[in-house]
mmCIF entry with sequence, helices, sheets and N, C-alpha, C, O atoms, coordinates in Angstrom:
data_MODEL
# 
_entry.id   MODEL 
# 
_entity.id                         1 
_entity.type                       polymer 
_entity.pdbx_number_of_molecules   1 
# 
_entity_poly.entity_id                      1 
_entity_poly.type                           'polypeptide(L)' 
_entity_poly.nstd_linkage                   no 
_entity_poly.nstd_monomer                   no 
_entity_poly.pdbx_seq_one_letter_code       MGEGGFGRYEREMWAVVVFAVLISVVVHGVAATPVTAYLDRRAAKAAAGKEAGEEAS 
_entity_poly.pdbx_seq_one_letter_code_can   MGEGGFGRYEREMWAVVVFAVLISVVVHGVAATPVTAYLDRRAAKAAAGKEAGEEAS 
_entity_poly.pdbx_strand_id                 A 
# 
loop_
_entity_poly_seq.entity_id 
_entity_poly_seq.num 
_entity_poly_seq.mon_id 
_entity_poly_seq.hetero 
1 1  MET n 
1 2  GLY n 
1 3  GLU n 
1 4  GLY n 
1 5  GLY n 
1 6  PHE n 
1 7  GLY n 
1 8  ARG n 
1 9  TYR n 
1 10 GLU n 
1 11 ARG n 
1 12 GLU n 
1 13 MET n 
1 14 TRP n 
1 15 ALA n 
1 16 VAL n 
1 17 VAL n 
1 18 VAL n 
1 19 PHE n 
1 20 ALA n 
1 21 VAL n 
1 22 LEU n 
1 23 ILE n 
1 24 SER n 
1 25 VAL n 
1 26 VAL n 
1 27 VAL n 
1 28 HIS n 
1 29 GLY n 
1 30 VAL n 
1 31 ALA n 
1 32 ALA n 
1 33 THR n 
1 34 PRO n 
1 35 VAL n 
1 36 THR n 
1 37 ALA n 
1 38 TYR n 
1 39 LEU n 
1 40 ASP n 
1 41 ARG n 
1 42 ARG n 
1 43 ALA n 
1 44 ALA n 
1 45 LYS n 
1 46 ALA n 
1 47 ALA n 
1 48 ALA n 
1 49 GLY n 
1 50 LYS n 
1 51 GLU n 
1 52 ALA n 
1 53 GLY n 
1 54 GLU n 
1 55 GLU n 
1 56 ALA n 
1 57 SER n 
# 
_struct_asym.id          A 
_struct_asym.entity_id   1 
# 
loop_
_struct_conf.conf_type_id 
_struct_conf.id 
_struct_conf.pdbx_PDB_helix_id 
_struct_conf.beg_label_comp_id 
_struct_conf.beg_label_asym_id 
_struct_conf.beg_label_seq_id 
_struct_conf.pdbx_beg_PDB_ins_code 
_struct_conf.end_label_comp_id 
_struct_conf.end_label_asym_id 
_struct_conf.end_label_seq_id 
_struct_conf.pdbx_end_PDB_ins_code 
_struct_conf.beg_auth_comp_id 
_struct_conf.beg_auth_asym_id 
_struct_conf.beg_auth_seq_id 
_struct_conf.end_auth_comp_id 
_struct_conf.end_auth_asym_id 
_struct_conf.end_auth_seq_id 
_struct_conf.pdbx_PDB_helix_class 
_struct_conf.details 
_struct_conf.pdbx_PDB_helix_length 
HELX_P HELX_P1 AA1 GLY A 7  ? TYR A 9  ? GLY A 7  TYR A 9  5 ? 3  
HELX_P HELX_P2 AA2 GLU A 10 ? ALA A 56 ? GLU A 10 ALA A 56 1 ? 47 
# 
_struct_conf_type.id          HELX_P 
_struct_conf_type.criteria    ? 
_struct_conf_type.reference   ? 
# 
loop_
_atom_site.group_PDB 
_atom_site.id 
_atom_site.type_symbol 
_atom_site.label_atom_id 
_atom_site.label_alt_id 
_atom_site.label_comp_id 
_atom_site.label_asym_id 
_atom_site.label_entity_id 
_atom_site.label_seq_id 
_atom_site.pdbx_PDB_ins_code 
_atom_site.Cartn_x 
_atom_site.Cartn_y 
_atom_site.Cartn_z 
_atom_site.occupancy 
_atom_site.B_iso_or_equiv 
_atom_site.pdbx_formal_charge 
_atom_site.auth_seq_id 
_atom_site.auth_comp_id 
_atom_site.auth_asym_id 
_atom_site.auth_atom_id 
_atom_site.pdbx_PDB_model_num 
ATOM 1   N N  . MET A 1 1  ? 38.751 72.925 137.134 1.00 0.00 ? 1  MET A N  1 
ATOM 2   C CA . MET A 1 1  ? 39.476 74.143 137.059 1.00 0.00 ? 1  MET A CA 1 
ATOM 3   C C  . MET A 1 1  ? 38.728 75.137 136.166 1.00 0.00 ? 1  MET A C  1 
ATOM 4   O O  . MET A 1 1  ? 38.724 76.333 136.455 1.00 0.00 ? 1  MET A O  1 
ATOM 5   N N  . GLY A 1 2  ? 38.113 74.676 135.114 1.00 0.00 ? 2  GLY A N  1 
ATOM 6   C CA . GLY A 1 2  ? 37.405 75.587 134.222 1.00 0.00 ? 2  GLY A CA 1 
ATOM 7   C C  . GLY A 1 2  ? 35.945 75.740 134.582 1.00 0.00 ? 2  GLY A C  1 
ATOM 8   O O  . GLY A 1 2  ? 35.178 76.277 133.782 1.00 0.00 ? 2  GLY A O  1 
ATOM 9   N N  . GLU A 1 3  ? 35.533 75.295 135.740 1.00 0.00 ? 3  GLU A N  1 
ATOM 10  C CA . GLU A 1 3  ? 34.127 75.339 136.121 1.00 0.00 ? 3  GLU A CA 1 
ATOM 11  C C  . GLU A 1 3  ? 33.643 76.731 136.490 1.00 0.00 ? 3  GLU A C  1 
ATOM 12  O O  . GLU A 1 3  ? 32.586 77.161 136.029 1.00 0.00 ? 3  GLU A O  1 
ATOM 13  N N  . GLY A 1 4  ? 34.412 77.448 137.328 1.00 0.00 ? 4  GLY A N  1 
ATOM 14  C CA . GLY A 1 4  ? 33.986 78.766 137.759 1.00 0.00 ? 4  GLY A CA 1 
ATOM 15  C C  . GLY A 1 4  ? 34.446 79.865 136.840 1.00 0.00 ? 4  GLY A C  1 
ATOM 16  O O  . GLY A 1 4  ? 35.463 79.747 136.157 1.00 0.00 ? 4  GLY A O  1 
ATOM 17  N N  . GLY A 1 5  ? 33.690 80.923 136.832 1.00 0.00 ? 5  GLY A N  1 
ATOM 18  C CA . GLY A 1 5  ? 34.083 82.046 136.013 1.00 0.00 ? 5  GLY A CA 1 
ATOM 19  C C  . GLY A 1 5  ? 34.374 83.266 136.874 1.00 0.00 ? 5  GLY A C  1 
ATOM 20  O O  . GLY A 1 5  ? 33.700 83.503 137.876 1.00 0.00 ? 5  GLY A O  1 
ATOM 21  N N  . PHE A 1 6  ? 35.364 84.026 136.485 1.00 0.00 ? 6  PHE A N  1 
ATOM 22  C CA . PHE A 1 6  ? 35.715 85.222 137.201 1.00 0.00 ? 6  PHE A CA 1 
ATOM 23  C C  . PHE A 1 6  ? 35.289 86.480 136.439 1.00 0.00 ? 6  PHE A C  1 
ATOM 24  O O  . PHE A 1 6  ? 35.693 87.596 136.766 1.00 0.00 ? 6  PHE A O  1 
ATOM 25  N N  . GLY A 1 7  ? 34.471 86.265 135.426 1.00 0.00 ? 7  GLY A N  1 
ATOM 26  C CA . GLY A 1 7  ? 34.002 87.412 134.678 1.00 0.00 ? 7  GLY A CA 1 
ATOM 27  C C  . GLY A 1 7  ? 35.091 88.098 133.900 1.00 0.00 ? 7  GLY A C  1 
ATOM 28  O O  . GLY A 1 7  ? 35.931 87.441 133.285 1.00 0.00 ? 7  GLY A O  1 
ATOM 29  N N  . ARG A 1 8  ? 35.085 89.384 133.920 1.00 0.00 ? 8  ARG A N  1 
ATOM 30  C CA . ARG A 1 8  ? 36.027 90.108 133.103 1.00 0.00 ? 8  ARG A CA 1 
ATOM 31  C C  . ARG A 1 8  ? 37.432 90.117 133.702 1.00 0.00 ? 8  ARG A C  1 
ATOM 32  O O  . ARG A 1 8  ? 38.372 90.574 133.052 1.00 0.00 ? 8  ARG A O  1 
ATOM 33  N N  . TYR A 1 9  ? 37.592 89.617 134.933 1.00 0.00 ? 9  TYR A N  1 
ATOM 34  C CA . TYR A 1 9  ? 38.929 89.597 135.560 1.00 0.00 ? 9  TYR A CA 1 
ATOM 35  C C  . TYR A 1 9  ? 39.592 88.215 135.514 1.00 0.00 ? 9  TYR A C  1 
ATOM 36  O O  . TYR A 1 9  ? 40.571 87.958 136.216 1.00 0.00 ? 9  TYR A O  1 
ATOM 37  N N  . GLU A 1 10 ? 39.047 87.344 134.685 1.00 0.00 ? 10 GLU A N  1 
ATOM 38  C CA . GLU A 1 10 ? 39.533 85.960 134.621 1.00 0.00 ? 10 GLU A CA 1 
ATOM 39  C C  . GLU A 1 10 ? 41.011 85.906 134.266 1.00 0.00 ? 10 GLU A C  1 
ATOM 40  O O  . GLU A 1 10 ? 41.767 85.220 134.954 1.00 0.00 ? 10 GLU A O  1 
ATOM 41  N N  . ARG A 1 11 ? 41.445 86.581 133.252 1.00 0.00 ? 11 ARG A N  1 
ATOM 42  C CA . ARG A 1 11 ? 42.860 86.534 132.835 1.00 0.00 ? 11 ARG A CA 1 
ATOM 43  C C  . ARG A 1 11 ? 43.763 87.112 133.925 1.00 0.00 ? 11 ARG A C  1 
ATOM 44  O O  . ARG A 1 11 ? 44.838 86.571 134.183 1.00 0.00 ? 11 ARG A O  1 
ATOM 45  N N  . GLU A 1 12 ? 43.346 88.188 134.559 1.00 0.00 ? 12 GLU A N  1 
ATOM 46  C CA . GLU A 1 12 ? 44.146 88.800 135.606 1.00 0.00 ? 12 GLU A CA 1 
ATOM 47  C C  . GLU A 1 12 ? 44.281 87.851 136.817 1.00 0.00 ? 12 GLU A C  1 
ATOM 48  O O  . GLU A 1 12 ? 45.351 87.730 137.413 1.00 0.00 ? 12 GLU A O  1 
ATOM 49  N N  . MET A 1 13 ? 43.155 87.180 137.162 1.00 0.00 ? 13 MET A N  1 
ATOM 50  C CA . MET A 1 13 ? 43.194 86.224 138.288 1.00 0.00 ? 13 MET A CA 1 
ATOM 51  C C  . MET A 1 13 ? 44.176 85.098 138.000 1.00 0.00 ? 13 MET A C  1 
ATOM 52  O O  . MET A 1 13 ? 44.983 84.751 138.863 1.00 0.00 ? 13 MET A O  1 
ATOM 53  N N  . TRP A 1 14 ? 44.120 84.514 136.785 1.00 0.00 ? 14 TRP A N  1 
ATOM 54  C CA . TRP A 1 14 ? 45.046 83.435 136.469 1.00 0.00 ? 14 TRP A CA 1 
ATOM 55  C C  . TRP A 1 14 ? 46.483 83.933 136.476 1.00 0.00 ? 14 TRP A C  1 
ATOM 56  O O  . TRP A 1 14 ? 47.384 83.216 136.911 1.00 0.00 ? 14 TRP A O  1 
ATOM 57  N N  . ALA A 1 15 ? 46.704 85.130 136.008 1.00 0.00 ? 15 ALA A N  1 
ATOM 58  C CA . ALA A 1 15 ? 48.055 85.695 135.992 1.00 0.00 ? 15 ALA A CA 1 
ATOM 59  C C  . ALA A 1 15 ? 48.585 85.830 137.431 1.00 0.00 ? 15 ALA A C  1 
ATOM 60  O O  . ALA A 1 15 ? 49.738 85.501 137.712 1.00 0.00 ? 15 ALA A O  1 
ATOM 61  N N  . VAL A 1 16 ? 47.740 86.310 138.317 1.00 0.00 ? 16 VAL A N  1 
ATOM 62  C CA . VAL A 1 16 ? 48.111 86.462 139.725 1.00 0.00 ? 16 VAL A CA 1 
ATOM 63  C C  . VAL A 1 16 ? 48.408 85.106 140.369 1.00 0.00 ? 16 VAL A C  1 
ATOM 64  O O  . VAL A 1 16 ? 49.374 84.974 141.121 1.00 0.00 ? 16 VAL A O  1 
ATOM 65  N N  . VAL A 1 17 ? 47.601 84.124 140.085 1.00 0.00 ? 17 VAL A N  1 
ATOM 66  C CA . VAL A 1 17 ? 47.781 82.771 140.640 1.00 0.00 ? 17 VAL A CA 1 
ATOM 67  C C  . VAL A 1 17 ? 49.091 82.152 140.138 1.00 0.00 ? 17 VAL A C  1 
ATOM 68  O O  . VAL A 1 17 ? 49.865 81.605 140.924 1.00 0.00 ? 17 VAL A O  1 
ATOM 69  N N  . VAL A 1 18 ? 49.328 82.239 138.855 1.00 0.00 ? 18 VAL A N  1 
ATOM 70  C CA . VAL A 1 18 ? 50.528 81.677 138.260 1.00 0.00 ? 18 VAL A CA 1 
ATOM 71  C C  . VAL A 1 18 ? 51.769 82.397 138.810 1.00 0.00 ? 18 VAL A C  1 
ATOM 72  O O  . VAL A 1 18 ? 52.772 81.759 139.132 1.00 0.00 ? 18 VAL A O  1 
ATOM 73  N N  . PHE A 1 19 ? 51.690 83.710 138.911 1.00 0.00 ? 19 PHE A N  1 
ATOM 74  C CA . PHE A 1 19 ? 52.801 84.491 139.448 1.00 0.00 ? 19 PHE A CA 1 
ATOM 75  C C  . PHE A 1 19 ? 53.097 84.092 140.880 1.00 0.00 ? 19 PHE A C  1 
ATOM 76  O O  . PHE A 1 19 ? 54.258 83.903 141.244 1.00 0.00 ? 19 PHE A O  1 
ATOM 77  N N  . ALA A 1 20 ? 52.054 83.960 141.703 1.00 0.00 ? 20 ALA A N  1 
ATOM 78  C CA . ALA A 1 20 ? 52.239 83.561 143.099 1.00 0.00 ? 20 ALA A CA 1 
ATOM 79  C C  . ALA A 1 20 ? 52.882 82.196 143.236 1.00 0.00 ? 20 ALA A C  1 
ATOM 80  O O  . ALA A 1 20 ? 53.759 81.989 144.074 1.00 0.00 ? 20 ALA A O  1 
ATOM 81  N N  . VAL A 1 21 ? 52.438 81.270 142.408 1.00 0.00 ? 21 VAL A N  1 
ATOM 82  C CA . VAL A 1 21 ? 53.015 79.909 142.435 1.00 0.00 ? 21 VAL A CA 1 
ATOM 83  C C  . VAL A 1 21 ? 54.494 79.964 142.029 1.00 0.00 ? 21 VAL A C  1 
ATOM 84  O O  . VAL A 1 21 ? 55.336 79.346 142.680 1.00 0.00 ? 21 VAL A O  1 
ATOM 85  N N  . LEU A 1 22 ? 54.799 80.670 141.001 1.00 0.00 ? 22 LEU A N  1 
ATOM 86  C CA . LEU A 1 22 ? 56.194 80.771 140.523 1.00 0.00 ? 22 LEU A CA 1 
ATOM 87  C C  . LEU A 1 22 ? 57.087 81.411 141.593 1.00 0.00 ? 22 LEU A C  1 
ATOM 88  O O  . LEU A 1 22 ? 58.184 80.922 141.862 1.00 0.00 ? 22 LEU A O  1 
ATOM 89  N N  . ILE A 1 23 ? 56.621 82.490 142.191 1.00 0.00 ? 23 ILE A N  1 
ATOM 90  C CA . ILE A 1 23 ? 57.400 83.146 143.247 1.00 0.00 ? 23 ILE A CA 1 
ATOM 91  C C  . ILE A 1 23 ? 57.576 82.204 144.403 1.00 0.00 ? 23 ILE A C  1 
ATOM 92  O O  . ILE A 1 23 ? 58.666 82.146 144.973 1.00 0.00 ? 23 ILE A O  1 
ATOM 93  N N  . SER A 1 24 ? 56.562 81.465 144.777 1.00 0.00 ? 24 SER A N  1 
ATOM 94  C CA . SER A 1 24 ? 56.636 80.502 145.895 1.00 0.00 ? 24 SER A CA 1 
ATOM 95  C C  . SER A 1 24 ? 57.712 79.416 145.582 1.00 0.00 ? 24 SER A C  1 
ATOM 96  O O  . SER A 1 24 ? 58.521 79.074 146.446 1.00 0.00 ? 24 SER A O  1 
ATOM 97  N N  . VAL A 1 25 ? 57.705 78.903 144.378 1.00 0.00 ? 25 VAL A N  1 
ATOM 98  C CA . VAL A 1 25 ? 58.657 77.877 144.008 1.00 0.00 ? 25 VAL A CA 1 
ATOM 99  C C  . VAL A 1 25 ? 60.091 78.447 144.093 1.00 0.00 ? 25 VAL A C  1 
ATOM 100 O O  . VAL A 1 25 ? 60.987 77.786 144.617 1.00 0.00 ? 25 VAL A O  1 
ATOM 101 N N  . VAL A 1 26 ? 60.296 79.633 143.594 1.00 0.00 ? 26 VAL A N  1 
ATOM 102 C CA . VAL A 1 26 ? 61.641 80.236 143.618 1.00 0.00 ? 26 VAL A CA 1 
ATOM 103 C C  . VAL A 1 26 ? 62.065 80.505 145.058 1.00 0.00 ? 26 VAL A C  1 
ATOM 104 O O  . VAL A 1 26 ? 63.190 80.168 145.427 1.00 0.00 ? 26 VAL A O  1 
ATOM 105 N N  . VAL A 1 27 ? 61.215 81.094 145.873 1.00 0.00 ? 27 VAL A N  1 
ATOM 106 C CA . VAL A 1 27 ? 61.588 81.395 147.259 1.00 0.00 ? 27 VAL A CA 1 
ATOM 107 C C  . VAL A 1 27 ? 61.889 80.135 148.025 1.00 0.00 ? 27 VAL A C  1 
ATOM 108 O O  . VAL A 1 27 ? 62.885 80.075 148.745 1.00 0.00 ? 27 VAL A O  1 
ATOM 109 N N  . HIS A 1 28 ? 61.050 79.120 147.890 1.00 0.00 ? 28 HIS A N  1 
ATOM 110 C CA . HIS A 1 28 ? 61.287 77.856 148.607 1.00 0.00 ? 28 HIS A CA 1 
ATOM 111 C C  . HIS A 1 28 ? 62.541 77.164 148.096 1.00 0.00 ? 28 HIS A C  1 
ATOM 112 O O  . HIS A 1 28 ? 63.279 76.555 148.872 1.00 0.00 ? 28 HIS A O  1 
ATOM 113 N N  . GLY A 1 29 ? 62.782 77.254 146.814 1.00 0.00 ? 29 GLY A N  1 
ATOM 114 C CA . GLY A 1 29 ? 63.998 76.630 146.263 1.00 0.00 ? 29 GLY A CA 1 
ATOM 115 C C  . GLY A 1 29 ? 65.255 77.305 146.734 1.00 0.00 ? 29 GLY A C  1 
ATOM 116 O O  . GLY A 1 29 ? 66.244 76.626 147.011 1.00 0.00 ? 29 GLY A O  1 
ATOM 117 N N  . VAL A 1 30 ? 65.257 78.614 146.837 1.00 0.00 ? 30 VAL A N  1 
ATOM 118 C CA . VAL A 1 30 ? 66.421 79.359 147.307 1.00 0.00 ? 30 VAL A CA 1 
ATOM 119 C C  . VAL A 1 30 ? 66.619 79.185 148.814 1.00 0.00 ? 30 VAL A C  1 
ATOM 120 O O  . VAL A 1 30 ? 67.753 79.089 149.282 1.00 0.00 ? 30 VAL A O  1 
ATOM 121 N N  . ALA A 1 31 ? 65.538 79.144 149.563 1.00 0.00 ? 31 ALA A N  1 
ATOM 122 C CA . ALA A 1 31 ? 65.619 79.063 151.013 1.00 0.00 ? 31 ALA A CA 1 
ATOM 123 C C  . ALA A 1 31 ? 65.879 77.647 151.540 1.00 0.00 ? 31 ALA A C  1 
ATOM 124 O O  . ALA A 1 31 ? 66.358 77.494 152.664 1.00 0.00 ? 31 ALA A O  1 
ATOM 125 N N  . ALA A 1 32 ? 65.582 76.637 150.773 1.00 0.00 ? 32 ALA A N  1 
ATOM 126 C CA . ALA A 1 32 ? 65.653 75.267 151.287 1.00 0.00 ? 32 ALA A CA 1 
ATOM 127 C C  . ALA A 1 32 ? 67.062 74.889 151.736 1.00 0.00 ? 32 ALA A C  1 
ATOM 128 O O  . ALA A 1 32 ? 67.206 74.330 152.823 1.00 0.00 ? 32 ALA A O  1 
ATOM 129 N N  . THR A 1 33 ? 68.079 75.157 150.977 1.00 0.00 ? 33 THR A N  1 
ATOM 130 C CA . THR A 1 33 ? 69.442 74.762 151.313 1.00 0.00 ? 33 THR A CA 1 
ATOM 131 C C  . THR A 1 33 ? 69.951 75.467 152.577 1.00 0.00 ? 33 THR A C  1 
ATOM 132 O O  . THR A 1 33 ? 70.436 74.785 153.480 1.00 0.00 ? 33 THR A O  1 
ATOM 133 N N  . PRO A 1 34 ? 69.866 76.766 152.681 1.00 0.00 ? 34 PRO A N  1 
ATOM 134 C CA . PRO A 1 34 ? 70.347 77.418 153.917 1.00 0.00 ? 34 PRO A CA 1 
ATOM 135 C C  . PRO A 1 34 ? 69.557 76.968 155.172 1.00 0.00 ? 34 PRO A C  1 
ATOM 136 O O  . PRO A 1 34 ? 70.145 76.751 156.232 1.00 0.00 ? 34 PRO A O  1 
ATOM 137 N N  . VAL A 1 35 ? 68.265 76.836 155.042 1.00 0.00 ? 35 VAL A N  1 
ATOM 138 C CA . VAL A 1 35 ? 67.461 76.420 156.190 1.00 0.00 ? 35 VAL A CA 1 
ATOM 139 C C  . VAL A 1 35 ? 67.825 75.013 156.605 1.00 0.00 ? 35 VAL A C  1 
ATOM 140 O O  . VAL A 1 35 ? 67.985 74.748 157.796 1.00 0.00 ? 35 VAL A O  1 
ATOM 141 N N  . THR A 1 36 ? 67.960 74.100 155.654 1.00 0.00 ? 36 THR A N  1 
ATOM 142 C CA . THR A 1 36 ? 68.352 72.731 155.966 1.00 0.00 ? 36 THR A CA 1 
ATOM 143 C C  . THR A 1 36 ? 69.712 72.698 156.613 1.00 0.00 ? 36 THR A C  1 
ATOM 144 O O  . THR A 1 36 ? 69.903 71.964 157.582 1.00 0.00 ? 36 THR A O  1 
ATOM 145 N N  . ALA A 1 37 ? 70.669 73.464 156.116 1.00 0.00 ? 37 ALA A N  1 
ATOM 146 C CA . ALA A 1 37 ? 71.999 73.514 156.726 1.00 0.00 ? 37 ALA A CA 1 
ATOM 147 C C  . ALA A 1 37 ? 71.945 74.039 158.151 1.00 0.00 ? 37 ALA A C  1 
ATOM 148 O O  . ALA A 1 37 ? 72.619 73.504 159.032 1.00 0.00 ? 37 ALA A O  1 
ATOM 149 N N  . TYR A 1 38 ? 71.149 75.085 158.392 1.00 0.00 ? 38 TYR A N  1 
ATOM 150 C CA . TYR A 1 38 ? 70.970 75.621 159.746 1.00 0.00 ? 38 TYR A CA 1 
ATOM 151 C C  . TYR A 1 38 ? 70.393 74.568 160.669 1.00 0.00 ? 38 TYR A C  1 
ATOM 152 O O  . TYR A 1 38 ? 70.873 74.384 161.787 1.00 0.00 ? 38 TYR A O  1 
ATOM 153 N N  . LEU A 1 39 ? 69.368 73.879 160.205 1.00 0.00 ? 39 LEU A N  1 
ATOM 154 C CA . LEU A 1 39 ? 68.757 72.860 161.059 1.00 0.00 ? 39 LEU A CA 1 
ATOM 155 C C  . LEU A 1 39 ? 69.723 71.709 161.354 1.00 0.00 ? 39 LEU A C  1 
ATOM 156 O O  . LEU A 1 39 ? 69.736 71.176 162.464 1.00 0.00 ? 39 LEU A O  1 
ATOM 157 N N  . ASP A 1 40 ? 70.515 71.334 160.378 1.00 0.00 ? 40 ASP A N  1 
ATOM 158 C CA . ASP A 1 40 ? 71.524 70.278 160.600 1.00 0.00 ? 40 ASP A CA 1 
ATOM 159 C C  . ASP A 1 40 ? 72.560 70.705 161.640 1.00 0.00 ? 40 ASP A C  1 
ATOM 160 O O  . ASP A 1 40 ? 72.922 69.929 162.524 1.00 0.00 ? 40 ASP A O  1 
ATOM 161 N N  . ARG A 1 41 ? 73.043 71.975 161.521 1.00 0.00 ? 41 ARG A N  1 
ATOM 162 C CA . ARG A 1 41 ? 74.011 72.484 162.491 1.00 0.00 ? 41 ARG A CA 1 
ATOM 163 C C  . ARG A 1 41 ? 73.401 72.521 163.901 1.00 0.00 ? 41 ARG A C  1 
ATOM 164 O O  . ARG A 1 41 ? 74.055 72.179 164.886 1.00 0.00 ? 41 ARG A O  1 
ATOM 165 N N  . ARG A 1 42 ? 72.139 72.944 163.970 1.00 0.00 ? 42 ARG A N  1 
ATOM 166 C CA . ARG A 1 42 ? 71.464 73.031 165.259 1.00 0.00 ? 42 ARG A CA 1 
ATOM 167 C C  . ARG A 1 42 ? 71.277 71.647 165.877 1.00 0.00 ? 42 ARG A C  1 
ATOM 168 O O  . ARG A 1 42 ? 71.442 71.489 167.086 1.00 0.00 ? 42 ARG A O  1 
ATOM 169 N N  . ALA A 1 43 ? 70.935 70.645 165.067 1.00 0.00 ? 43 ALA A N  1 
ATOM 170 C CA . ALA A 1 43 ? 70.780 69.276 165.570 1.00 0.00 ? 43 ALA A CA 1 
ATOM 171 C C  . ALA A 1 43 ? 72.116 68.718 166.024 1.00 0.00 ? 43 ALA A C  1 
ATOM 172 O O  . ALA A 1 43 ? 72.195 68.039 167.047 1.00 0.00 ? 43 ALA A O  1 
ATOM 173 N N  . ALA A 1 44 ? 73.161 69.001 165.270 1.00 0.00 ? 44 ALA A N  1 
ATOM 174 C CA . ALA A 1 44 ? 74.507 68.511 165.651 1.00 0.00 ? 44 ALA A CA 1 
ATOM 175 C C  . ALA A 1 44 ? 74.941 69.154 166.969 1.00 0.00 ? 44 ALA A C  1 
ATOM 176 O O  . ALA A 1 44 ? 75.516 68.489 167.831 1.00 0.00 ? 44 ALA A O  1 
ATOM 177 N N  . LYS A 1 45 ? 74.665 70.441 167.119 1.00 0.00 ? 45 LYS A N  1 
ATOM 178 C CA . LYS A 1 45 ? 75.026 71.141 168.354 1.00 0.00 ? 45 LYS A CA 1 
ATOM 179 C C  . LYS A 1 45 ? 74.248 70.563 169.542 1.00 0.00 ? 45 LYS A C  1 
ATOM 180 O O  . LYS A 1 45 ? 74.812 70.394 170.623 1.00 0.00 ? 45 LYS A O  1 
ATOM 181 N N  . ALA A 1 46 ? 72.974 70.263 169.352 1.00 0.00 ? 46 ALA A N  1 
ATOM 182 C CA . ALA A 1 46 ? 72.162 69.690 170.423 1.00 0.00 ? 46 ALA A CA 1 
ATOM 183 C C  . ALA A 1 46 ? 72.654 68.302 170.775 1.00 0.00 ? 46 ALA A C  1 
ATOM 184 O O  . ALA A 1 46 ? 72.690 67.940 171.951 1.00 0.00 ? 46 ALA A O  1 
ATOM 185 N N  . ALA A 1 47 ? 73.039 67.506 169.761 1.00 0.00 ? 47 ALA A N  1 
ATOM 186 C CA . ALA A 1 47 ? 73.551 66.175 170.024 1.00 0.00 ? 47 ALA A CA 1 
ATOM 187 C C  . ALA A 1 47 ? 74.874 66.238 170.773 1.00 0.00 ? 47 ALA A C  1 
ATOM 188 O O  . ALA A 1 47 ? 75.117 65.433 171.671 1.00 0.00 ? 47 ALA A O  1 
ATOM 189 N N  . ALA A 1 48 ? 75.733 67.194 170.407 1.00 0.00 ? 48 ALA A N  1 
ATOM 190 C CA . ALA A 1 48 ? 77.025 67.359 171.085 1.00 0.00 ? 48 ALA A CA 1 
ATOM 191 C C  . ALA A 1 48 ? 76.783 67.777 172.535 1.00 0.00 ? 48 ALA A C  1 
ATOM 192 O O  . ALA A 1 48 ? 77.496 67.331 173.433 1.00 0.00 ? 48 ALA A O  1 
ATOM 193 N N  . GLY A 1 49 ? 75.788 68.625 172.767 1.00 0.00 ? 49 GLY A N  1 
ATOM 194 C CA . GLY A 1 49 ? 75.466 69.047 174.135 1.00 0.00 ? 49 GLY A CA 1 
ATOM 195 C C  . GLY A 1 49 ? 74.969 67.896 174.995 1.00 0.00 ? 49 GLY A C  1 
ATOM 196 O O  . GLY A 1 49 ? 75.297 67.814 176.179 1.00 0.00 ? 49 GLY A O  1 
ATOM 197 N N  . LYS A 1 50 ? 74.182 67.011 174.405 1.00 0.00 ? 50 LYS A N  1 
ATOM 198 C CA . LYS A 1 50 ? 73.698 65.839 175.138 1.00 0.00 ? 50 LYS A CA 1 
ATOM 199 C C  . LYS A 1 50 ? 74.856 64.890 175.477 1.00 0.00 ? 50 LYS A C  1 
ATOM 200 O O  . LYS A 1 50 ? 74.927 64.348 176.579 1.00 0.00 ? 50 LYS A O  1 
ATOM 201 N N  . GLU A 1 51 ? 75.753 64.703 174.514 1.00 0.00 ? 51 GLU A N  1 
ATOM 202 C CA . GLU A 1 51 ? 76.902 63.835 174.753 1.00 0.00 ? 51 GLU A CA 1 
ATOM 203 C C  . GLU A 1 51 ? 77.786 64.410 175.869 1.00 0.00 ? 51 GLU A C  1 
ATOM 204 O O  . GLU A 1 51 ? 78.267 63.664 176.721 1.00 0.00 ? 51 GLU A O  1 
ATOM 205 N N  . ALA A 1 52 ? 77.995 65.699 175.867 1.00 0.00 ? 52 ALA A N  1 
ATOM 206 C CA . ALA A 1 52 ? 78.820 66.322 176.924 1.00 0.00 ? 52 ALA A CA 1 
ATOM 207 C C  . ALA A 1 52 ? 78.111 66.202 178.251 1.00 0.00 ? 52 ALA A C  1 
ATOM 208 O O  . ALA A 1 52 ? 78.767 66.016 179.276 1.00 0.00 ? 52 ALA A O  1 
ATOM 209 N N  . GLY A 1 53 ? 76.806 66.300 178.270 1.00 0.00 ? 53 GLY A N  1 
ATOM 210 C CA . GLY A 1 53 ? 76.034 66.138 179.506 1.00 0.00 ? 53 GLY A CA 1 
ATOM 211 C C  . GLY A 1 53 ? 76.106 64.729 180.036 1.00 0.00 ? 53 GLY A C  1 
ATOM 212 O O  . GLY A 1 53 ? 76.160 64.531 181.250 1.00 0.00 ? 53 GLY A O  1 
ATOM 213 N N  . GLU A 1 54 ? 76.108 63.740 179.155 1.00 0.00 ? 54 GLU A N  1 
ATOM 214 C CA . GLU A 1 54 ? 76.214 62.343 179.584 1.00 0.00 ? 54 GLU A CA 1 
ATOM 215 C C  . GLU A 1 54 ? 77.585 62.029 180.148 1.00 0.00 ? 54 GLU A C  1 
ATOM 216 O O  . GLU A 1 54 ? 77.704 61.245 181.090 1.00 0.00 ? 54 GLU A O  1 
ATOM 217 N N  . GLU A 1 55 ? 78.623 62.632 179.583 1.00 0.00 ? 55 GLU A N  1 
ATOM 218 C CA . GLU A 1 55 ? 79.994 62.383 180.060 1.00 0.00 ? 55 GLU A CA 1 
ATOM 219 C C  . GLU A 1 55 ? 80.179 63.003 181.434 1.00 0.00 ? 55 GLU A C  1 
ATOM 220 O O  . GLU A 1 55 ? 80.923 62.458 182.249 1.00 0.00 ? 55 GLU A O  1 
ATOM 221 N N  . ALA A 1 56 ? 79.529 64.119 181.717 1.00 0.00 ? 56 ALA A N  1 
ATOM 222 C CA . ALA A 1 56 ? 79.662 64.780 182.998 1.00 0.00 ? 56 ALA A CA 1 
ATOM 223 C C  . ALA A 1 56 ? 78.925 64.050 184.090 1.00 0.00 ? 56 ALA A C  1 
ATOM 224 O O  . ALA A 1 56 ? 79.250 64.220 185.265 1.00 0.00 ? 56 ALA A O  1 
ATOM 225 N N  . SER A 1 57 ? 77.942 63.244 183.744 1.00 0.00 ? 57 SER A N  1 
ATOM 226 C CA . SER A 1 57 ? 77.155 62.574 184.753 1.00 0.00 ? 57 SER A CA 1 
ATOM 227 C C  . SER A 1 57 ? 77.850 61.433 185.419 1.00 0.00 ? 57 SER A C  1 
ATOM 228 O O  . SER A 1 57 ? 77.275 60.787 186.296 1.00 0.00 ? 57 SER A O  1 
# 
């Protein structure tokens, strides 16, 4: 990690990297629950559709 040098912009580069990682963690943390709930509802709806299709056959 300390091998390469960014010259006079080294501090700014690290600040941008840390900021991007923190924003990513927050966004993924906030989005994970609603997205998982949506996918669960979608899977349940698909399973219910398959069951209804099997009963009709």
